[in-house]
C-alpha positions, 0 to 999 in steps of 0.5 A: 311836183303836183298831184290830183286827189279824187274824193269817192264818197260812197260807203257800204256804211258809215264808220262811227268815227268818220267825219269825212263826207260820204254816203251809204248808197251807190245809187248815184255812182254812174252819175258821179263818174260822169260828173267827175269826168266833166269836172276834170275837163273844167278844172284842167287849167287849175294846176297851170300845166304842171306835170302830175306826179301823183293821183290819189283815189280817196274817200269814202270807199274808192274800191266800190268803183268798178275797174271800168269806172276807174279806168274811165276816170284815169283815161280822162285825166290822161286826156287833159293833164301831162302825166308821166309813165311813172306816176304814182296812182293810189287807190284806197280799198276796204278789205270787204271789197277785195276779191281775187278777180278785182285785184287781178283786173286792178293790177292790169289797170294803171293803179300801182299803189294800194292803201288798205283800211285795216284799222285793227286785226281784232274783231271787237275793235272793228265792231267798236269802230263800226267797220264792215270787214272782219279780222279774217277778211283783213288778213285775206285782203292783204295776202291776196293783194301781195299775191296779185303783185301789189308790192307798193302797199300800205295799210291804216291802223288806228290806236287809242280804241278803248277796246284795244289793250296795249298788248293787242296794239303791240300784236297789231304792229307785229301782224303788220311787220310779219306781212312785210309791208313797206308803209304804215299809216297809224292814227290816234282815234279822235272823237269828232263833233257830230259823228256817231262815235261822239253821240254814242259816247255821249249817251254812254253806249260806248266807252270814251277814248282815253288820252293816256292810252293813246299816248302809250300806244303812240310811244309803243308805235314809234319804238317798234317801228324804229326798231324794225327799220322804218322811217317816221317821216310824218307824224302818222306815217312810217315807211321803209326808204323808197316807199314814202307816199309821194302823194301825201308828201305833196301836201306836207311839202307845200306842193300844189294839188287839185281836188276833184269830187264833192268836198275835195280841196285844192291848193295852188300856192296862194289860194285854196278852194273846196268843193261843195260837200253835197252829192246832189249839188255836185252832180248838177255840174253836168247840167250847169257846166260849173263847179260849186266851190268856195275859195280863199286867197291866203294871206302871207300869215296864212301861207306861213302858218300852213308851211309851219303846220305841215313841215313840222310834222315831217322828218324833213323839218321846218326850214328857217332859211325857207321861211326867210326866203319866202316870207321874209326875215320878220317871220323867221325871227318870230319863228325862232323866238317862239321855238326857243322855249320848246328847244329848252324843253327838248320838244324841238331840235334846231339842226342845220337851220331846221326845226325838228320835233323830238320824240317827246315833241311829237306828242305835242305836235299840234300844240307846238305848231299852233304856238308857232303860228302868226 
């Protein structure tokens, strides 16, 4: 299974915590759409005629594209790739961009899954994050999306925000549950270097993130979602059966994907490449007929590390038989040996030749994975 990711870099304003490539301007939007369509044609052979099962518009803020711009890009993809009728096409959207007219037109396009960047249902949390929308807009956007017929809907929430008490976090989860949405992505607030959040905390203008608060919130999240029938199928993702993100599952299960747009990443099993994180340079591809990107051929160790990192985060676990078959007996024995101490600490579970993170282990997922790296 292969997928295509399109990075739409435009935003109304930069959120304090964001370290993705984006710009708070839309003056180059038309030229950008031209460039993406040109890149689609130039990169049509990257996935070697694999059937495209998922298309994902991420960003940035993809909902800043007009319906006609979205349709043009989707049609260009259909013209150059093999795409089945049941392809999952996801659009990330912000509540402040959502109108009834936009949703009605979007529902008539080929987009069939919406990912809404809610983050919190409380205005003080949204202010801390420097989000554009209000809590009222968040509620209205969800209600309007459901009314427009988007049954395959997911929202993002952020926990560990200093203004977000445990009680408010429980209420955020309860609000999500009351909407009857079948998928949730929930992320711990992290302070990335060179972001506005890092600068403001460093200057003492915003309160810092409390790791113990984030741990409490994560435990609350796991308990409430499990109690309501959601599968914790990836560290940050919960879904009712049948509503897993097919696109993100490609990343976690080692599938192949093509990234289009500035800063987008691609992976074909043995090599990885990433486009330039600069819109002006990216737009030059129309004139120069070339895509500016860097690439690397992954060593066997890097491929093994990649598999461990992604698979361990999922409910499918890290398959030791797969490691033996793909990477060799040495890698399997190495992984087993390092995993032993975490099994004894009840952070990993070995079941049917697969390693799974336990409830406790999920709190230490990144550290455990890096320890298993070769």
